[in-house]
C-alpha positions in Angstrom: 0.1 0.3 -0.1 1.6 3.3 -1.2 -0.5 5.9 1.0 -0.2 5.8 4.7 -2.7 3.4 6.5 -5.5 5.3 8.2 -6.1 3.8 11.8 -9.1 4.2 14.0 -8.3 3.7 17.5 -11.5 3.0 19.6 -10.5 3.1 23.0 -12.1 4.7 26.2 -8.9 4.7 28.6 -7.1 7.9 27.4 -3.5 6.5 28.2 -3.9 3.2 26.6 -5.3 5.1 23.7 -2.4 7.0 23.4 -0.1 4.2 23.6 -1.8 2.5 21.0 -1.5 5.4 18.8 2.1 6.0 19.4 2.9 2.4 18.4 0.6 2.9 15.1 2.4 6.0 14.1 5.8 4.0 14.3 4.3 2.1 11.4 3.5 5.3 9.3 -0.2 5.3 10.2 -2.4 8.2 10.1 -4.4 8.1 13.2 -7.8 9.1 14.5 -9.3 8.3 18.0 -12.6 7.9 19.4 -13.5 6.7 23.2 -17.0 6.2 22.1 -19.0 3.6 20.0 -21.2 6.1 18.6 -18.4 8.5 17.4 -16.3 5.3 16.1 -19.4 4.0 14.3 -20.0 7.2 12.6 -16.5 7.4 11.4 -16.3 4.0 10.2 -19.3 4.8 8.2 -17.4 7.3 6.4 -14.8 4.9 5.3 -12.2 6.4 7.6 -10.0 3.7 8.5 -7.9 0.7 6.6 -7.3 -0.7 10.1 -9.1 -0.3 13.4 -8.3 -1.1 16.9 -11.3 -1.5 19.1 -11.6 -2.5 22.5 -14.5 -4.3 23.6 -15.8 -2.5 26.6 -16.8 1.0 25.8 -19.0 3.6 28.1 -21.7 3.8 25.4 -21.9 0.5 23.2 -20.2 -3.0 22.9 -17.0 -3.2 20.8 -18.4 -6.7 19.6 -21.3 -4.7 18.0 -19.0 -2.3 16.4 -16.7 -4.9 14.8 -20.1 -6.8 13.5 -21.3 -3.1 12.0 -17.8 -2.6 10.6 -17.7 -6.1 8.7 -21.1 -5.1 7.2 -19.6 -1.8 5.5 -18.7 -2.0 1.5 -15.1 -1.5 2.3 -14.3 -3.0 6.1 -11.0 -2.4 7.9 -8.7 -4.7 9.0 -9.8 -5.1 12.6 -8.0 -5.8 15.8 -10.0 -6.2 19.0 -8.4 -5.8 22.2 -10.0 -6.7 25.6 -9.1 -7.3 29.3 -11.6 -10.0 29.3 -9.4 -13.3 28.4 -12.2 -15.9 28.8 -12.4 -18.1 25.7 -15.8 -17.3 25.3 -15.3 -13.4 25.1 -12.2 -14.4 22.6 -14.5 -16.4 20.4 -17.4 -14.0 20.6 -15.1 -11.0 19.1 -13.8 -13.8 16.6 -17.1 -14.6 15.4 -18.3 -11.0 14.9 -15.5 -10.7 12.6 -11.9 -9.6 14.3 -9.1 -10.5 12.3 -6.8 -10.9 15.8 -8.1 -10.5 19.3 -5.5 -9.2 21.7 -5.7 -9.7 25.6 -4.8 -6.5 27.8 -2.0 -6.1 29.0 -0.3 -6.4 25.9 3.2 -5.7 24.9 3.5 -3.2 22.4 6.0 -5.1 20.6 3.2 -7.6 20.1 0.8 -4.7 18.8 3.5 -3.4 16.5 4.1 -7.3 14.9 0.0 -7.7 14.7 -0.8 -4.4 13.2 2.5 -4.7 10.7 1.1 -8.3 9.3 -2.3 -6.8 8.5 -0.8 -3.9 7.0 1.0 -6.3 4.7 -2.1 -8.0 3.9 -3.7 -4.7 2.7 
């Protein structure tokens, strides 16, 4: 992909959102952040992202529902789901919704960097 990858970071914890954004910037991504389901959904519907990093638990909605909505878009982004809930059922639910990758919190930034790079390479 010749143009910069546009990434949408959907994370309601400000410091974690900044960490994720910083990691993606190292890959040359242009970053937009949204701490809320409603705002993130509107942004995704405009086609703002090639890659979305989505937290499952958001203050105004479910990241799982956001993944499902994103997958219905004409040009859905690659999706990494983040969750502090490491139960197998939660991870399976995220995958079934359409997540390309599910990562549990806490995560190493090196792992996020590598995972995002792999998805970007597939674009």
